[in-house]
C-alpha positions in Angstrom: 35.4 15.1 -11.8 33.4 14.9 -8.6 33.7 18.6 -8.1 32.1 19.1 -12.0 29.7 16.9 -11.1 28.3 18.5 -8.3 28.6 21.8 -9.8 26.3 21.0 -12.5 23.8 19.3 -10.0 23.9 22.9 -8.3 23.4 24.6 -11.4 20.8 22.5 -12.5 18.7 22.9 -8.8 19.3 27.1 -9.1 18.0 27.1 -12.4 15.3 24.7 -11.5 14.3 27.0 -8.4 14.3 30.0 -10.9 12.1 28.7 -13.3 9.3 27.7 -10.4 9.8 31.0 -8.7 8.9 32.8 -11.8 6.1 30.4 -12.5 4.9 31.1 -8.8 4.7 35.0 -9.5 3.7 34.4 -12.8 0.8 32.5 -11.1 0.4 34.9 -8.4 -0.2 37.7 -10.9 -2.7 36.0 -12.8 -4.7 35.3 -9.9 -5.3 39.1 -8.8 -6.0 40.5 -12.3 -8.7 37.8 -12.3 -9.6 38.9 -8.9 -9.4 42.6 -10.2 -11.7 42.0 -12.8 -14.3 40.4 -10.9 -14.1 42.7 -8.1 -14.3 45.7 -11.0 -17.7 44.1 -12.5 -19.4 43.6 -9.1 -19.0 47.1 -8.0 -21.9 48.8 -9.0 -20.1 52.8 -8.6 -17.9 51.9 -11.8 -18.3 53.3 -15.2 -20.4 51.3 -17.1 -23.7 51.9 -19.0 -26.6 52.1 -16.7 -30.3 52.8 -17.5 -32.4 55.3 -15.3 -35.8 56.6 -16.5 -35.3 54.9 -19.4 -32.4 56.7 -21.0 -29.1 55.5 -21.2 -26.1 57.4 -19.3 -23.2 56.5 -21.6 -20.3 56.4 -19.4 -21.7 57.8 -16.4 -21.2 56.6 -13.2 -24.0 56.8 -10.6 -22.7 58.0 -7.0 -24.1 59.5 -4.1 -23.7 62.8 -1.9 -20.6 61.8 -0.3 -18.4 61.3 -3.5 -19.8 65.0 -4.7 -18.6 66.5 -1.6 -15.3 64.5 -1.8 -14.9 66.0 -5.5 -15.3 69.3 -3.9 -12.7 69.0 -1.2 -10.4 67.9 -4.2 -11.2 71.0 -6.6 -10.4 73.0 -3.5 -6.9 71.3 -3.5 -6.3 71.0 -7.4 -6.0 74.2 -9.3 -6.8 72.4 -12.5 -10.3 70.4 -11.3 -13.6 72.2 -11.9 -17.0 70.5 -10.2 -20.0 71.5 -11.9 -23.4 70.2 -10.0 -26.6 70.1 -12.0 -29.5 69.7 -9.2 -32.3 69.6 -12.1 -34.3 72.5 -10.9 -32.6 75.2 -12.8 -30.0 75.1 -10.2 -26.3 74.6 -11.4 -23.1 75.1 -9.1 -19.9 75.6 -10.6 -17.0 75.5 -8.2 -12.8 75.6 -8.5 -10.3 76.6 -6.4 -10.5 80.0 -8.0 -13.8 80.5 -7.3 -13.5 79.6 -3.5 -13.9 82.9 -2.3 -16.5 84.5 -4.9 -19.1 82.0 -3.6 -21.5 82.5 -0.8 -24.7 80.7 0.2 -26.6 82.2 3.5 -23.5 83.6 4.8 -21.7 80.1 4.5 -18.8 80.6 2.0 -17.0 78.2 -0.5 -17.7 74.7 0.4 -19.0 74.6 3.3 -21.8 76.7 2.2 -22.3 74.5 -1.1 -22.7 71.4 1.7 -24.9 73.0 4.0 -26.9 74.9 2.2 -27.1 73.7 -1.5 -26.5 70.1 -0.7 -28.7 69.9 2.2 -31.6 67.5 1.8 -29.7 65.4 -1.0 -28.2 62.7 1.2 -30.1 59.9 -0.4 -29.8 61.0 -3.5 -27.9 60.1 -6.7 -26.0 61.7 -9.0 -24.5 60.6 -12.3 -21.0 61.6 -12.5 -19.0 62.3 -15.5 -15.4 63.3 -16.1 -14.1 65.0 -19.0 -10.4 66.1 -19.1 -9.7 68.8 -21.7 -6.1 69.9 -23.2 -5.9 73.6 -23.3 -2.3 74.0 -24.8 0.8 72.6 -25.8 1.2 69.7 -28.8 -0.5 66.3 -28.2 -0.7 63.5 -30.4 -3.9 61.1 -30.4 -2.9 57.2 -29.9 -4.9 54.4 -31.7 -7.1 53.9 -28.6 -8.2 57.6 -28.8 -6.1 58.7 -25.8 -4.7 62.1 -26.1 -0.5 61.9 -25.2 0.8 65.7 -24.9 4.1 65.6 -26.9 5.3 69.2 -25.3 3.4 71.6 -22.9 5.2 74.9 -24.2 6.2 76.2 -20.8 2.7 75.3 -19.3 2.8 73.7 -16.3 -0.6 72.5 -16.2 -2.0 72.0 -20.1 -5.0 70.0 -19.3 -8.2 71.0 -17.4 -10.6 68.6 -15.5 -14.3 69.2 -15.2 -16.3 66.3 -13.4 -20.2 67.2 -13.9 -22.9 65.5 -11.7 -26.4 65.5 -12.4 -28.9 64.9 -9.8 -31.0 61.5 -11.0 -33.9 61.5 -8.5 
């Protein structure tokens, strides 16, 4: 009988330990979610409503020249990404990995030409960044929250294209 009592005590101790461990992980997860939310709202570069020159930029993120350059390099690697840069003076640059060889500015081709010739002088400039993902093929359903869920791609490896548009704010 003593063995049964000791076995019940050990089972209760293990059960209590498991409950305490689950509670600890739950509290840590809640603390992380709270910290992530606070940090997200305190970061000025997140997608929030922003007012510039009296007009509202819906869903746009305010970024610097460095974000534009990193997006250009990402577009070089990804075949589905196209970057558009509107410099506000009627100059619009469109770059994708397919257009790498066709872009040339003052003898410099591709990203190096864009950065050294077209984006020179915009070191302190602010750009509005908008990202659009467009489904070009396949069958998709629209979820309750408005997101597109691709059901079938009909043999196409990349059924979506991503367009990142930067508009000069200064």
